[in-house]
C-alpha positions as CSV (number, residue, x, y, z in Angstrom):
1,M,123.5,68.3,56.3
2,N,127.2,68.5,56.8
3,I,128.8,70.4,59.7
4,N,129.8,73.4,57.5
5,K,126.3,73.9,56.1
6,R,124.9,73.5,59.6
7,K,127.1,76.2,61.0
8,K,126.3,78.6,58.1
9,V,122.5,78.1,58.5
10,Y,122.8,78.6,62.3
11,E,124.9,81.7,61.9
12,A,122.7,83.2,59.2
13,L,119.6,82.7,61.4
14,K,121.3,84.0,64.5
15,R,122.4,87.1,62.5
16,H,118.9,87.9,61.4
17,S,117.0,86.7,64.4
18,F,115.3,90.0,65.3
19,E,114.1,90.7,61.7
20,I,112.8,87.2,61.2
21,T,110.9,87.0,64.4
22,M,109.4,90.5,64.1
23,D,108.4,89.8,60.5
24,L,106.9,86.5,61.3
25,E,104.9,87.8,64.2
26,E,103.5,90.7,62.2
27,Q,102.4,88.4,59.4
28,I,100.7,86.1,61.8
29,R,98.8,88.9,63.5
30,N,97.8,90.5,60.2
31,S,96.8,87.3,58.5
32,K,93.2,87.1,57.1
33,L,93.2,83.3,56.8
34,P,90.3,81.8,58.8
35,M,92.5,79.2,60.5
36,I,94.9,81.9,61.8
37,K,92.0,84.2,62.9
38,D,90.4,81.2,64.7
39,T,93.7,80.4,66.4
40,L,94.2,84.1,67.5
41,H,90.7,83.9,69.2
42,I,92.1,81.1,71.4
43,I,95.8,82.1,71.8
44,H,96.4,85.6,73.1
45,E,98.7,87.9,71.1
46,S,101.3,87.8,73.9
47,E,101.3,84.0,73.8
48,I,101.8,84.1,70.0
49,H,104.9,86.2,70.7
50,Y,106.4,83.5,73.0
51,I,105.4,80.7,70.6
52,I,107.3,82.4,67.8
53,K,110.3,83.2,70.1
54,Y,110.7,79.6,71.2
55,H,109.9,78.3,67.8
56,F,112.9,80.2,66.4
57,K,115.1,79.1,69.3
58,M,114.3,75.5,68.8
59,I,115.1,75.8,65.1
60,L,118.5,77.2,66.1
61,V,119.0,74.3,68.5
62,A,118.2,71.8,65.7
63,F,120.8,73.4,63.4
64,Y,123.4,73.9,66.1
65,F,123.3,70.3,67.3
66,E,122.3,68.9,63.9
67,K,119.4,67.1,65.6
68,A,115.9,67.5,64.1
69,T,114.6,65.3,67.0
70,F,115.1,68.3,69.4
71,F,112.8,70.4,67.3
72,L,110.2,67.6,66.9
73,E,110.2,66.9,70.6
74,Y,109.4,70.6,71.2
75,Q,106.7,70.5,68.6
76,L,105.1,67.4,70.3
77,W,105.0,69.4,73.6
78,L,103.3,72.3,71.7
79,Y,100.8,70.0,70.1
80,R,100.0,68.5,73.5
81,V,99.4,71.9,75.1
82,Y,97.3,73.3,72.3
83,F,95.4,70.1,71.4
84,F,93.7,70.4,74.8
85,K,93.1,74.1,74.2
86,E,91.3,73.0,71.0
87,V,93.6,74.8,68.7
88,N,93.8,73.5,65.1
89,L,97.2,71.9,65.1
90,D,97.6,72.6,61.4
91,F,98.5,76.1,62.6
92,F,102.0,74.9,63.5
93,I,102.5,73.5,60.0
94,F,101.5,76.9,58.6
95,L,103.8,78.6,61.1
96,N,106.8,76.5,59.8
97,R,106.0,77.2,56.2
98,L,105.6,80.9,56.9
99,F,108.9,80.8,58.7
100,E,110.5,79.5,55.5
101,E,109.0,82.3,53.4
102,V,110.2,85.0,55.9
103,C,113.7,83.5,56.0
104,K,114.0,83.9,52.2
105,K,114.0,87.7,52.7
106,Y,117.0,87.6,54.9
107,I,119.2,84.6,54.2
108,L,120.6,82.8,51.2
109,K,118.4,80.6,49.1
110,K,120.5,77.5,49.6
111,D,120.3,78.0,53.4
112,C,116.5,78.2,53.1
113,L,116.5,74.8,51.5
114,E,118.0,73.4,54.8
115,I,115.2,75.1,56.7
116,E,112.7,73.6,54.3
117,S,114.0,70.1,55.0
118,L,113.3,70.6,58.7
119,S,109.8,71.7,58.0
120,N,109.3,68.7,55.8
121,E,110.3,66.5,58.7
122,L,107.7,68.1,60.8
123,E,105.1,67.7,58.1
124,N,105.9,64.1,57.7
125,E,105.5,63.5,61.4
126,H,102.5,65.8,61.8
127,E,99.7,63.1,62.0
128,N,101.8,60.9,64.3
129,L,102.5,63.9,66.6
130,K,98.8,64.9,66.6
131,K,97.8,61.4,67.6
132,E,100.4,61.2,70.4
133,A,99.5,64.6,71.6
134,S,95.9,63.5,72.2
135,Y,96.9,61.1,74.9
136,K,96.9,62.4,78.5
137,R,100.1,61.7,80.3
138,Y,99.5,60.8,84.0
139,I,101.6,58.7,86.4
140,L,98.6,56.8,87.6
141,E,100.5,53.8,89.1
142,D,102.2,56.0,91.7
143,T,99.2,56.8,94.0
144,Q,101.4,58.4,96.6
145,A,102.8,60.8,94.1
146,E,99.3,61.6,92.8
147,D,98.0,62.3,96.3
148,F,101.1,64.5,97.0
149,A,100.5,66.4,93.7
150,K,96.8,67.0,94.4
151,N,97.6,68.5,97.7
152,L,100.3,70.7,96.1
153,I,97.8,72.0,93.6
154,I,95.5,73.2,96.4
155,G,98.4,74.6,98.4
156,N,97.9,72.2,101.4
157,N,101.1,73.1,103.3
158,H,99.9,71.0,106.3
159,Y,99.7,67.8,104.3
160,I,103.0,68.4,102.5
161,T,104.8,69.2,105.8
162,D,103.3,66.2,107.6
163,F,104.3,64.0,104.6
164,F,108.0,65.0,104.9
165,N,108.0,64.8,108.7
166,K,106.8,61.2,108.6
167,K,109.1,60.1,105.7
168,V,112.3,62.1,106.1
169,S,114.8,62.2,109.0
170,N,118.1,62.5,107.1
171,I,119.4,63.7,103.8
172,N,119.5,60.2,102.2
173,E,115.8,59.6,103.0
174,F,115.1,63.0,101.5
175,L,116.9,62.1,98.3
176,E,115.0,58.8,98.0
177,I,111.7,60.7,98.3
178,Y,112.9,63.5,96.0
179,N,113.9,61.0,93.2
180,T,110.6,59.2,93.3
181,T,107.5,60.8,94.9
182,I,108.4,64.4,94.4
183,S,109.7,64.0,90.9
184,N,106.6,62.1,89.9
185,A,104.3,64.5,91.6
186,M,105.7,67.5,89.8
187,K,105.5,65.7,86.5
188,Y,101.8,65.0,87.3
189,V,101.2,68.7,88.0
190,G,102.9,69.5,84.6
191,F,100.8,66.9,82.8
192,K,97.6,68.3,84.4
193,W,98.5,71.8,83.2
194,E,99.4,70.4,79.8
195,A,96.0,68.8,79.5
196,N,94.4,72.1,80.3
197,E,92.9,70.6,83.5
198,I,94.6,73.1,85.9
199,S,95.4,76.8,85.4
200,V,98.8,78.4,85.3
201,A,97.9,79.9,88.7
202,K,97.4,76.4,90.2
203,E,100.7,75.2,88.7
204,H,102.4,78.1,90.4
205,I,100.6,77.4,93.7
206,A,102.0,73.8,93.5
207,T,105.5,74.9,92.9
208,N,105.4,77.6,95.5
209,T,103.9,75.3,98.1
210,L,106.6,72.7,97.4
211,E,109.4,75.3,97.6
212,E,108.1,76.8,100.9
213,V,108.0,73.4,102.6
214,I,110.9,71.5,101.1
215,L,113.5,74.2,101.6
216,S,112.6,74.3,105.3
217,I,112.7,70.6,105.6
218,I,116.2,70.3,104.1
219,E,117.5,73.2,106.2
220,N,116.7,71.3,109.4
221,L,118.4,68.0,108.3
222,K,121.8,67.1,109.8
223,E,124.9,68.0,107.8
224,S,127.4,65.4,106.7
225,E,131.2,65.7,107.3
226,D,133.0,68.4,105.4
227,K,134.2,67.0,102.0
228,D,136.6,69.9,101.3
229,K,135.2,70.3,97.8
230,H,133.5,73.4,96.3
231,I,130.5,73.0,94.0
232,F,129.4,76.0,91.8
233,L,125.8,75.9,90.6
234,T,124.2,78.0,87.9
235,A,121.2,77.8,85.7
236,A,121.6,78.3,82.0
237,P,121.8,82.0,81.0
238,H,118.3,83.4,80.5
239,E,116.6,80.5,82.4
240,Y,114.0,81.4,85.0
241,H,113.2,78.0,86.5
242,G,114.9,78.2,89.9
243,L,113.4,75.6,92.3
244,A,115.6,72.7,91.3
245,I,118.8,74.7,91.7
246,K,117.7,76.0,95.1
247,I,117.1,72.4,96.2
248,A,120.5,71.2,94.8
249,A,122.4,74.0,96.7
250,L,120.8,73.0,100.0
251,V,121.3,69.2,99.4
252,Y,125.0,69.6,98.5
253,R,125.6,71.7,101.6
254,K,124.0,69.0,103.7
255,L,126.2,66.4,102.0
256,G,129.3,68.4,103.2
257,Y,130.2,70.4,100.1
258,K,130.9,74.1,100.0
259,V,128.3,75.6,97.6
260,T,128.2,78.7,95.5
261,S,124.9,79.2,93.6
262,L,124.3,81.9,91.1
263,G,120.6,80.9,90.7
264,T,118.8,81.9,87.5
265,S,118.9,84.5,84.8
266,M,122.7,85.2,85.1
267,P,124.3,86.5,81.9
268,T,127.1,84.4,80.4
269,K,129.7,87.1,81.0
270,E,128.9,87.2,84.8
271,I,128.9,83.4,85.0
272,K,132.5,83.3,83.6
273,K,133.7,86.1,85.9
274,A,132.2,84.2,88.9
275,I,134.0,80.9,88.0
276,M,137.3,82.8,87.8
277,E,136.7,84.5,91.1
278,F,135.5,81.5,93.2
279,K,137.7,78.8,91.6
280,P,135.4,75.8,92.4
281,D,136.2,72.1,92.1
282,Y,132.9,71.4,90.3
283,I,130.6,73.4,88.2
284,I,127.1,72.2,87.4
285,F,125.0,73.8,84.7
286,S,121.3,73.3,85.0
287,A,118.8,73.7,82.2
288,T,115.0,73.1,82.2
289,L,114.2,74.1,78.6
290,K,115.8,72.7,75.5
291,A,115.9,76.2,74.1
292,S,118.7,76.8,76.6
293,L,121.0,74.0,75.3
294,I,123.0,76.3,72.9
295,D,123.8,78.7,75.8
296,I,125.1,75.7,77.8
297,A,127.1,74.3,74.9
298,L,128.7,77.7,74.1
299,I,129.7,78.6,77.7
300,I,131.2,75.1,78.3
301,D,133.2,75.4,75.1
302,E,134.5,78.8,76.2
303,I,135.5,77.4,79.6
304,K,137.3,74.4,78.1
305,K,139.3,76.6,75.6
306,D,140.4,79.2,78.1
307,K,143.0,77.2,80.1
308,K,144.9,80.3,81.1
309,I,141.9,81.8,83.0
310,F,139.8,78.8,84.2
311,P,141.0,76.3,86.8
312,Q,142.9,73.5,85.2
313,N,141.2,70.8,87.3
314,L,137.7,72.1,87.0
315,V,135.2,69.3,86.7
316,I,132.1,70.3,84.6
317,G,128.7,68.7,84.8
318,I,125.2,69.2,83.5
319,A,121.8,68.5,85.0
320,G,118.1,69.2,84.4
321,A,115.0,68.3,82.4
322,A,116.4,69.8,79.2
323,F,118.9,66.9,78.9
324,E,116.2,64.2,79.3
325,N,115.9,61.9,76.2
326,I,119.3,62.9,75.0
327,I,121.5,59.9,74.4
328,N,124.8,60.3,76.3
329,P,124.4,64.1,77.1
330,S,127.9,64.4,78.6
331,K,129.4,63.3,75.3
332,L,127.3,65.7,73.3
333,F,128.2,68.6,75.6
334,K,131.8,67.5,76.2
335,T,131.4,67.5,80.0
336,D,132.8,65.3,82.7
337,F,129.4,64.0,83.9
338,Y,125.7,64.3,83.5
339,L,123.6,64.2,86.7
340,N,120.4,62.2,86.6
341,K,120.2,62.3,90.3
342,L,121.8,64.8,92.7
343,E,123.7,62.2,94.7
344,E,125.5,60.9,91.5
345,I,128.2,63.6,91.7
C-alpha cells in the first residue's frame, strides 16, 4: 500500500469511526450464529464493546503507520487472553470479516480492498497465532521476581517493604532493582492474568501494593545534585495507566531534575498548552497501549511543526511498553530519543 492510499484509508475510517463501531457492535450482539452466541456466553457485552473499540483503534494504527505487524501483535495478545477463557478464537476471524462488510456501507470500495488485505494477513497467520497463544508466558528463571510477584498478588506490603529496605539504599540501587526484579515481577503478574490464573482484582491488588510501597521508598532516598534541567512527563492522551509515570517523576526528581508531570488522561490540547506554559528542556511521552501510538505521533508532529510557539531547543523522547518490539522507535516517531530505561536520558 502506498502512502497516499494509506492516508486515504486511515482518514476514511477515522471519519466514520462512530458509525462503523456502533454498526459492528449491534451486528455482533444480534447475531444468531452459534459461534457468536457461544462467545457472548463467555464474554460479557461490555467486554465486547471494548474489544470492538480497540480492534478499530488497532486497524487505524496499522494503516497510519503502514505496519500490519502492529495489528497482528495485538491479535496475538487477544488470542492469548481468550484462549485461556476458552473462547473459540475463530470468533476474531469472523469479527475481522464482519468489519470488512460493515465498512462497505461507509467508505469507498477500493479502500475496503485495503482493509480486506489486512484481514487476509490475519487469516494467513491465524493457526500460528492460535498455537503461540496456547503457550503460557512465565519468567521462571527469575525466582526472585517470581517470589516478589506472588507477594504482590496477595497484597503482602510487609514482604515488599522489607525487600526494598534490604536491597535499596540509593537511587542507583533502586534503578537496578526496578529494571530487573520489578520489571520481571510485573510481567509475571500480567502473564498470570493473561492465562486466566488470577482475577482482574488480584492484578489491581498487585499494582496498588507496588505503588503504595515503591513511591514511599523512592521519596525517602537521597537527592542528587541539581542538574538545572526541566523534564516534562505526560502519558499519551486517553491513557489511564499511571504507575510508571509516577515512578519516573519521583526518580527524575531524585536524580536532580526539575519535573512537571501531567499524569494520565490529559487531552492533546491541554498537553500543548502546558508545554508552552512550562517551557521544559525535555518532554517524555509515555504509552502503555499500542492503540495510543497515533495520538503520540500526531502530537509530536504538531510540536515539531509549530516552531513559533514551542521551545526551539525542546528535546523530545518516548517511553513505555507500547514501543516494545518496534525497531528504532525514535526514528519512526521522529523523536530525539527512546527510553528503554529511566536512567538513559
